C-alpha positions as CSV (number, residue, x, y, z in Angstrom):
1,X,-5.9,-44.1,47.2
2,X,-2.3,-43.1,47.9
3,X,-1.4,-39.6,48.8
4,X,-0.2,-37.2,46.3
5,X,3.5,-36.5,46.2
6,X,4.6,-33.9,48.5
7,X,5.1,-30.4,46.9
8,X,8.5,-29.6,45.6
9,X,10.8,-27.1,47.4
10,X,9.7,-24.4,44.7
11,X,6.1,-24.9,45.2
12,X,5.9,-23.4,48.6
13,X,6.7,-20.0,46.6
14,X,3.2,-20.3,45.2
15,X,1.9,-21.2,41.9
16,X,1.4,-17.5,41.1
17,X,0.8,-16.6,37.4
18,X,2.9,-14.5,35.6
19,X,1.6,-11.2,34.0
20,X,2.3,-12.4,30.5
21,X,1.0,-16.3,30.9
22,X,-1.3,-18.3,32.9
23,X,0.4,-21.4,34.0
24,X,-0.9,-24.8,33.7
25,X,-1.6,-27.0,36.5
26,X,0.8,-30.2,36.2
27,X,-1.2,-33.4,36.9
28,X,-0.5,-35.2,40.6
29,X,-2.0,-38.0,42.5
30,X,-1.3,-41.5,41.8
31,X,-4.8,-42.6,40.7
32,X,-6.3,-39.6,39.3
33,X,-7.1,-40.2,35.8
34,X,-6.0,-37.6,33.2
35,X,-7.3,-37.2,29.5
36,X,-4.4,-37.3,27.1
37,X,-4.8,-36.5,23.5
38,X,-4.7,-39.9,21.5
39,X,-5.3,-39.0,17.7
40,X,-3.3,-41.3,15.1
41,X,-0.7,-38.7,14.9
42,X,0.0,-38.5,18.4
43,X,0.2,-42.4,18.7
44,X,2.5,-42.5,16.0
45,X,4.9,-39.7,17.8
46,X,4.6,-41.8,21.0
47,X,5.5,-44.9,19.1
48,X,8.7,-43.1,17.6
49,X,9.7,-42.0,21.0
50,X,9.1,-45.4,22.6
51,X,11.2,-47.4,19.8
52,X,13.7,-44.9,18.7
53,X,16.1,-46.6,16.5
54,X,13.4,-49.3,15.9
55,X,11.2,-47.1,13.8
56,X,11.0,-47.2,10.2
57,X,12.2,-44.4,8.3
58,X,12.8,-43.5,4.7
59,X,14.4,-40.6,3.1
60,X,14.7,-38.7,6.4
61,X,10.9,-39.2,7.4
62,X,9.1,-41.5,9.8
63,X,5.8,-42.7,7.7
64,X,2.4,-44.3,8.3
65,X,0.3,-45.2,5.6
66,X,-2.8,-47.5,5.6
67,X,-5.1,-48.6,2.8
68,X,-7.9,-46.5,4.6
69,X,-6.5,-43.3,3.2
70,X,-4.6,-42.0,6.1
71,X,-1.0,-40.9,5.4
72,X,1.3,-39.5,8.0
73,X,4.8,-38.2,7.8
74,X,7.2,-37.3,10.7
75,X,10.8,-35.6,10.6
76,X,13.0,-33.7,12.7
77,X,14.6,-30.4,11.8
78,X,17.9,-28.8,13.5
79,X,15.9,-25.8,14.7
80,X,12.5,-25.7,16.5
81,X,9.9,-24.7,13.7
82,X,12.3,-24.8,10.9
83,X,13.2,-27.1,8.3
84,X,10.3,-28.3,6.2
85,X,12.4,-30.5,4.1
86,X,13.0,-34.0,5.3
87,X,17.0,-34.6,6.0
88,X,17.7,-38.3,6.6
89,X,20.8,-37.3,8.7
90,X,19.0,-34.8,10.8
91,X,16.1,-37.2,11.5
92,X,18.6,-40.1,12.5
93,X,20.4,-37.6,14.9
94,X,17.3,-36.7,16.4
95,X,16.3,-40.2,17.1
96,X,19.8,-40.9,18.8
97,X,19.3,-38.1,20.9
98,X,15.9,-39.2,22.4
99,X,16.0,-39.8,26.1
100,X,13.5,-41.9,28.5
101,X,12.4,-38.6,29.8
102,X,11.4,-37.3,26.2
103,X,8.6,-39.7,26.1
104,X,7.3,-38.5,29.5
105,X,7.6,-34.9,28.6
106,X,5.7,-35.7,25.2
107,X,2.9,-37.5,27.2
108,X,2.8,-34.4,29.8
109,X,2.2,-32.2,26.8
110,X,-0.5,-34.5,25.7
111,X,-2.3,-34.1,29.0
112,X,-2.0,-30.4,29.4
113,X,-3.1,-29.7,25.7
114,X,-6.2,-31.3,26.7
115,X,-7.3,-29.1,29.4
116,X,-5.9,-26.0,27.7
117,X,-8.3,-23.4,26.2
118,X,-9.4,-24.3,22.7
119,X,-10.5,-20.8,22.0
120,X,-6.7,-20.0,22.6
121,X,-5.7,-22.3,20.1
122,X,-4.9,-24.9,23.1
123,X,-1.5,-23.1,23.8
124,X,-0.3,-23.6,27.4
125,X,2.5,-22.6,29.5
126,X,4.4,-24.5,32.4
127,X,7.4,-23.4,34.3
128,X,10.3,-25.7,33.8
129,X,11.0,-26.0,37.6
130,X,7.6,-27.6,37.8
131,X,8.5,-30.0,35.1
132,X,11.8,-30.8,37.1
133,X,9.6,-31.8,40.2
134,X,7.3,-33.7,37.9
135,X,10.0,-35.7,36.5
136,X,11.5,-36.4,39.8
137,X,14.9,-34.8,39.4
138,X,15.0,-32.7,42.4
139,X,16.8,-35.5,44.2
140,X,18.9,-36.4,41.4
141,X,22.2,-35.3,42.5
142,X,24.2,-38.1,40.5
143,X,23.4,-36.6,37.3
144,X,22.9,-32.8,38.2
145,X,24.9,-30.4,40.3
146,X,22.3,-27.7,40.7
147,X,18.8,-26.6,40.0
148,X,20.3,-24.8,36.8
149,X,21.3,-28.0,35.2
150,X,17.9,-29.6,36.1
151,X,16.3,-26.9,34.3
152,X,18.7,-27.1,31.4
153,X,17.7,-30.7,30.8
154,X,14.1,-29.8,31.1
155,X,14.4,-27.2,28.2
156,X,16.6,-29.6,26.3
157,X,13.8,-32.0,26.3
158,X,11.3,-29.5,25.2
159,X,13.3,-28.3,22.6
160,X,14.0,-31.5,21.2
161,X,10.1,-32.2,20.9
162,X,9.8,-28.8,19.1
163,X,12.0,-30.0,16.2
164,X,9.6,-32.7,15.2
165,X,7.6,-31.7,12.1
166,X,4.9,-33.4,10.2
167,X,2.1,-33.6,7.4
168,X,-1.1,-35.5,7.6
169,X,-3.3,-36.4,4.6
170,X,-6.8,-38.0,5.7
171,X,-9.0,-39.4,3.0
172,X,-11.0,-41.8,5.0
173,X,-15.2,-42.6,5.1
174,X,-15.9,-39.7,2.7
175,X,-14.1,-37.2,4.6
176,X,-10.9,-35.2,3.2
177,X,-8.4,-32.8,4.6
178,X,-4.7,-32.3,4.8
179,X,-2.2,-30.3,7.0
180,X,0.6,-29.0,5.3
181,X,4.3,-29.0,6.8
182,X,4.4,-27.7,10.4
183,X,5.6,-28.4,13.8
184,X,4.0,-30.9,16.1
185,X,4.8,-29.0,19.2
186,X,5.5,-25.3,18.7
187,X,8.0,-24.6,21.7
188,X,8.7,-20.9,23.1
189,X,11.0,-20.4,26.1
190,X,10.8,-17.2,28.1
191,X,14.0,-17.3,30.5
192,X,13.4,-15.9,34.1
193,X,15.1,-14.1,36.1
194,X,15.7,-16.0,38.2
195,X,16.4,-18.8,35.7
196,X,14.4,-21.5,37.6
197,X,11.3,-19.2,36.7
198,X,11.8,-20.0,33.1
199,X,8.7,-20.7,31.2
200,X,8.0,-23.1,28.5
201,X,4.9,-22.2,26.1
202,X,3.8,-24.8,24.1
203,X,1.3,-24.4,20.9
204,X,0.1,-27.6,19.3
205,X,-0.1,-27.8,15.5
206,X,-3.3,-27.8,13.4
207,X,-3.9,-31.5,14.4
208,X,-5.1,-30.1,17.7
209,X,-7.9,-28.1,16.2
210,X,-8.8,-31.1,13.9
211,X,-8.7,-34.2,16.7
212,X,-9.6,-32.4,19.8
213,X,-12.1,-29.8,18.8
214,X,-14.3,-31.1,15.9
215,X,-16.7,-33.9,15.6
216,X,-16.3,-36.9,14.6
217,X,-12.5,-36.8,15.2
218,X,-12.2,-35.9,18.9
219,X,-9.9,-38.7,20.3
220,X,-8.3,-39.1,23.6
221,X,-7.8,-41.7,26.3
222,X,-7.0,-41.5,30.2
223,X,-3.8,-42.4,32.1
224,X,-2.9,-41.7,35.7
225,X,0.5,-41.0,37.6
226,X,1.1,-44.9,37.8
227,X,1.6,-44.9,34.1
228,X,4.1,-42.0,34.4
229,X,5.8,-44.0,37.2
230,X,6.2,-47.0,35.1
231,X,7.6,-45.0,32.4
232,X,10.3,-43.4,34.7
233,X,11.2,-46.7,36.3
234,X,11.2,-49.1,33.4
235,X,11.9,-47.1,30.0
236,X,15.5,-47.0,30.3
237,X,16.1,-50.6,31.2
238,X,13.1,-52.5,30.4
239,X,11.5,-50.6,27.7
240,X,9.2,-53.6,26.4
241,X,7.0,-52.9,29.6
242,X,6.3,-49.6,28.6
243,X,5.7,-50.4,25.0
244,X,3.2,-52.9,26.1
245,X,1.3,-50.8,28.4
246,X,1.0,-47.7,26.0
247,X,0.1,-50.2,23.2
248,X,-2.7,-51.4,25.3
249,X,-4.0,-48.0,26.6
250,X,-4.1,-46.7,22.8
251,X,-5.6,-49.8,21.5
252,X,-8.1,-49.8,24.4
253,X,-9.6,-46.6,23.4
254,X,-9.6,-47.4,19.6
255,X,-11.7,-50.2,20.2
256,X,-13.9,-48.6,22.8
257,X,-14.1,-44.9,21.9
258,X,-17.0,-44.3,24.5
259,X,-15.3,-46.0,27.5
260,X,-13.2,-49.1,28.6
261,X,-13.2,-52.7,27.7
262,X,-11.1,-55.7,27.0
263,X,-8.9,-55.9,23.8
264,X,-8.3,-59.0,22.3
265,X,-4.9,-59.1,20.7
266,X,-2.5,-61.6,18.9
267,X,0.6,-62.7,21.1
268,X,2.5,-62.3,17.6
269,X,1.4,-58.5,17.4
270,X,2.4,-57.8,21.0
271,X,5.9,-59.1,20.6
272,X,6.4,-57.2,17.6
273,X,5.4,-54.0,19.4
274,X,7.3,-54.6,22.4
275,X,10.7,-55.9,20.9
276,X,10.6,-54.8,17.0
277,X,10.3,-56.8,13.8
278,X,14.0,-57.4,13.7
279,X,14.3,-59.2,17.0
280,X,10.9,-61.1,16.5
281,X,12.3,-62.5,13.2
282,X,15.5,-63.6,14.9
283,X,13.4,-65.4,17.5
284,X,11.4,-67.6,14.7
285,X,15.3,-68.9,13.8
286,X,16.8,-69.1,17.3
287,X,15.6,-71.0,20.3
288,X,17.4,-69.0,22.8
289,X,16.0,-65.7,21.4
290,X,12.5,-66.8,21.4
291,X,12.7,-68.3,24.7
292,X,14.1,-64.8,26.0
293,X,11.3,-62.9,24.2
294,X,8.3,-64.9,26.0
295,X,10.1,-64.9,29.2
296,X,10.0,-61.1,29.3
297,X,6.6,-61.1,27.5
298,X,5.2,-62.8,30.6
299,X,7.1,-61.0,33.0
300,X,6.1,-57.5,31.6
301,X,2.5,-58.9,32.1
302,X,2.8,-59.7,35.4
303,X,4.5,-56.5,36.3
304,X,1.5,-54.6,34.9
305,X,-0.8,-57.0,36.6
306,X,0.8,-56.6,40.0
307,X,0.5,-52.8,39.6
308,X,-3.2,-52.9,38.8
309,X,-2.6,-51.4,35.5
310,X,-3.4,-54.4,32.9
311,X,-5.3,-57.7,33.5
312,X,-4.8,-60.5,31.1
313,X,-6.5,-63.6,30.4
314,X,-6.0,-66.3,28.0
315,X,-6.4,-70.2,28.8
316,X,-3.7,-71.3,26.4
317,X,-1.2,-68.8,27.4
318,X,-1.5,-70.1,30.9
319,X,-0.5,-73.4,30.2
320,X,2.1,-72.7,27.3
321,X,4.1,-70.3,29.7
322,X,4.3,-73.1,32.2
323,X,5.0,-75.9,29.9
324,X,7.7,-74.3,27.6
325,X,9.2,-71.8,30.0
326,X,9.2,-73.6,33.5
327,X,6.7,-72.5,36.3
328,X,7.0,-70.1,39.2
329,X,9.3,-72.4,41.2
330,X,11.9,-72.5,38.4
331,X,11.5,-76.0,37.4
332,X,13.1,-76.8,34.1
333,X,10.8,-76.6,31.0
334,X,9.4,-79.9,29.9
335,X,9.6,-79.6,26.2
336,X,12.0,-77.6,23.8
337,X,10.6,-74.3,22.6
338,X,10.8,-75.5,18.9
339,X,10.0,-73.3,16.3
340,X,6.6,-74.9,15.6
341,X,5.5,-74.6,19.3
342,X,6.8,-71.0,19.3
343,X,4.5,-70.5,16.0
344,X,1.6,-72.1,18.0
345,X,2.0,-69.9,20.9
346,X,2.3,-66.6,18.9
347,X,-0.8,-67.4,17.1
348,X,-2.6,-67.4,20.4
349,X,-5.2,-64.5,21.2
350,X,-4.6,-62.6,24.6
351,X,-7.2,-60.7,26.1
352,X,-6.0,-57.4,27.7
353,X,-8.2,-55.2,30.0
354,X,-7.8,-52.7,32.9
355,X,-7.8,-54.3,36.2
356,X,-11.4,-55.0,37.4
357,X,-11.3,-52.7,40.5
358,X,-14.7,-51.8,39.7
359,X,-15.8,-55.2,39.1
360,X,-19.6,-55.7,40.7
361,X,-19.7,-57.7,43.9
362,X,-20.3,-61.3,43.2
363,X,-23.6,-62.7,43.6
364,X,-24.1,-66.3,44.3
365,X,-21.8,-68.8,46.0
366,X,-18.2,-68.4,46.4
367,X,-15.4,-70.9,47.8
368,X,-11.9,-69.7,48.8
369,X,-8.6,-71.4,47.8
370,X,-8.0,-72.5,51.3
371,X,-11.4,-74.3,51.1
372,X,-10.2,-76.2,48.0
373,X,-7.0,-77.2,49.5
374,X,-9.1,-78.6,52.5
375,X,-11.5,-80.5,50.5
376,X,-8.4,-81.8,48.7
377,X,-6.9,-83.0,51.8
378,X,-9.9,-84.5,52.8
379,X,-9.9,-86.6,49.5
380,X,-6.4,-87.9,50.4
381,X,-5.1,-86.2,47.3
382,X,-1.8,-84.4,46.7
383,X,-1.4,-81.6,44.4
384,X,-0.1,-83.6,42.0
385,X,-2.6,-86.3,42.0
386,X,-5.4,-83.5,41.9
387,X,-3.8,-82.1,38.8
388,X,-3.7,-85.5,36.9
389,X,-7.4,-85.9,37.9
390,X,-8.4,-82.7,36.3
391,X,-6.3,-82.8,33.3
392,X,-3.7,-80.2,34.0
393,X,0.1,-80.2,34.6
394,X,1.4,-80.2,38.2
395,X,2.8,-76.7,38.1
396,X,-0.4,-75.1,36.5
397,X,-2.6,-76.4,39.6
398,X,0.2,-75.6,42.2
399,X,0.4,-72.2,40.9
400,X,-3.7,-72.0,41.0
401,X,-3.7,-73.3,44.6
402,X,-1.4,-70.6,45.7
403,X,-3.0,-68.0,44.2
404,X,-0.7,-67.0,41.3
405,X,-2.8,-67.9,38.3
406,X,-6.2,-69.3,36.9
407,X,-6.9,-72.6,35.6
408,X,-7.9,-73.4,32.0
409,X,-12.0,-73.5,31.5
410,X,-11.9,-77.3,31.4
411,X,-9.7,-77.9,34.3
412,X,-11.9,-75.6,36.4
413,X,-14.8,-77.5,35.4
414,X,-13.2,-80.8,36.3
415,X,-11.8,-79.3,39.5
416,X,-15.3,-78.4,40.8
417,X,-16.6,-82.0,39.8
418,X,-13.9,-83.7,41.7
419,X,-14.1,-81.6,44.9
420,X,-18.0,-81.6,44.9
421,X,-19.0,-78.2,44.4
422,X,-21.6,-76.8,41.9
423,X,-20.4,-75.1,38.7
424,X,-21.6,-71.7,39.2
425,X,-19.7,-71.5,42.4
426,X,-17.0,-68.8,42.2
427,X,-13.4,-69.5,43.3
428,X,-11.9,-66.4,45.1
429,X,-8.7,-65.6,47.0
430,X,-7.3,-62.5,48.6
431,X,-4.3,-60.5,48.3
432,X,-4.1,-57.8,51.0
433,X,-7.5,-56.4,51.3
434,X,-8.3,-57.3,47.5
435,X,-10.7,-60.0,46.7
436,X,-9.9,-61.5,43.4
437,X,-12.4,-63.7,41.6
438,X,-10.9,-66.4,39.5
């Protein structure tokens, strides 16, 4: 387990509680899981912060309505806690002012509200300087000249979130309730002295009482600091990676409210979530766009897999990826990515799950990829020849033998027959000190 980040230059002064407010402890530690508020309203707010201008809005509101009886409206006001009447221009301006760090701040609030005292309305307080540390701004001398500018930036993020209003109507499964217009996060700022001691106090709306304190609505999921690192690293330049990650985390808890498990998704749905409807529709008409979307899609999956955050599995997608996009050695694709082929790809299912680090120790026989290579050589077969025998293309088999990816089920079955090993034998490889079962 990685060591927690070193404490900031401010922390040595102590995490002393002020006389007025008890300060929350910010989450640290790379692999330490944190509960995060995950009700449908918070997922919608996260989605808006992720997609920005791609968010659907009408008449100054960002809406969610479904046939199951749930209706949500989000809109922005000019001042925190004011402006119950939606204004199209104000909401559009608020969306344009979203910064990558706004999402991180929102998710941090979602963590702190989970650990706040429910008897106190789940109000929590945190020093702006601690958020400066959490966002990794201490060493940013390019955008900030001094600590006061860093604090100003954090206060701006909090104020921006405090401008978001909502209504919620719930008429589902025989349960009815509604929440009148109010702010999502009530933000109060108590300035120092000194200025770096400025405290941000946050009171969640009535949604917290409903979804975090009362059965059967209690909803949350878990994330760790690796997720925050992904957001900090990729949201500005490669936001589709963050959209995929957070979509998976929210869907996982929706599908498995009592724990964790695989989430079955359509490639089509994931592409829309990652790139938006407009770009997706363009891909159906333009071959260059659909190739770019799929390249970025598979790259995002690999990035998250290498970081141990999301594992994906689908027989068809491995083959389609290499056949129509080229393989890991940059071989040119063998077939044009036509509209019909693209339609076939996006209709495939893909299973997403957390990286199986806690997978039970394998029982039964195992064989390493090095032994497979040795058996192939003893049979006098090249990689290309063995690939032909087991019915997969050369690049797929080459990537498999090098430990980059798995084989389709039928290909794996034929491989075991050709090299002469029992069908219940597990294929394993090693990356560092981690054993991967193929």
